[in-house]
C-alpha positions in Angstrom: 10.6 18.2 -15.8 11.4 15.2 -14.0 8.5 12.5 -13.1 7.4 13.3 -9.6 8.0 10.2 -7.6 5.1 8.1 -6.1 4.5 6.7 -2.8 5.6 3.3 -4.2 8.6 4.6 -6.5 9.8 6.1 -2.8 10.1 2.5 -0.8 12.3 1.0 0.7 13.6 -2.0 -1.1 13.2 -4.5 0.9 9.3 -3.0 1.6 9.1 -2.7 -2.2 9.7 -6.0 -2.7 7.4 -7.8 0.0 4.9 -5.6 -1.2 5.7 -7.2 -5.1 5.4 -10.9 -3.8 2.6 -10.0 -2.3 0.9 -8.3 -5.0 1.5 -11.8 -7.3 -0.8 -13.3 -4.5 -3.5 -11.2 -3.2 -6.0 -9.0 -5.1 -5.8 -6.7 -2.0 -1.9 -5.9 -2.3 -2.4 -5.7 -6.0 -4.8 -2.6 -5.0 -2.6 -1.4 -2.5 0.2 -1.1 -4.8 -1.7 0.9 -7.5 -2.9 3.1 -4.0 1.0 3.6 -4.1 1.6 4.7 -7.2 -1.2 6.8 -7.7 -0.5 9.1 -4.3 3.2 11.2 -4.1 2.9 12.5 -0.5 3.0 10.2 2.7 -0.1 12.2 4.5 -2.4 10.8 1.4 -2.5 7.5 2.9 -5.4 6.3 4.5 -5.4 4.8 8.3 -6.5 1.2 6.2 -3.4 2.1 3.2 -1.0 2.1 6.0 -2.5 -1.0 7.9 -2.3 -2.9 4.6 0.8 -1.8 4.2 2.5 -2.9 7.5 0.9 -6.4 6.4 1.5 -6.6 2.4 5.5 -5.0 2.9 6.5 -7.2 5.8 6.8 -4.4 8.2 6.4 -5.1 11.9 4.3 -2.1 13.9 6.5 -2.9 16.8 9.6 -2.1 15.4 8.7 1.3 13.9 8.2 4.9 15.5 5.9 7.6 15.5 7.9 9.4 13.0 7.4 6.3 10.8 3.6 6.2 11.0 3.5 10.0 10.5 6.2 10.6 7.9 6.7 7.3 6.3 10.3 7.3 8.0 12.3 4.1 7.7 9.3 3.0 5.0 9.8 5.0 2.3 13.3 7.3 1.2 13.2 10.9 1.7 
């Protein structure tokens, strides 16, 4: 049986790379990384998780549309 992919596993490569770099510098980014590793569905994220993902994943909110926030479009691979 295949392992269920976590949100962390599904992150776009550039977002995952930015988060990994941030996790080496900041404890809160490391906590976010473990949070993403513990969740499999986008809707499980809190608003605070999303805010941190924008910061530590080097994402700009003004470049994302509503589907990015609601479903993870352009942030995770479907």
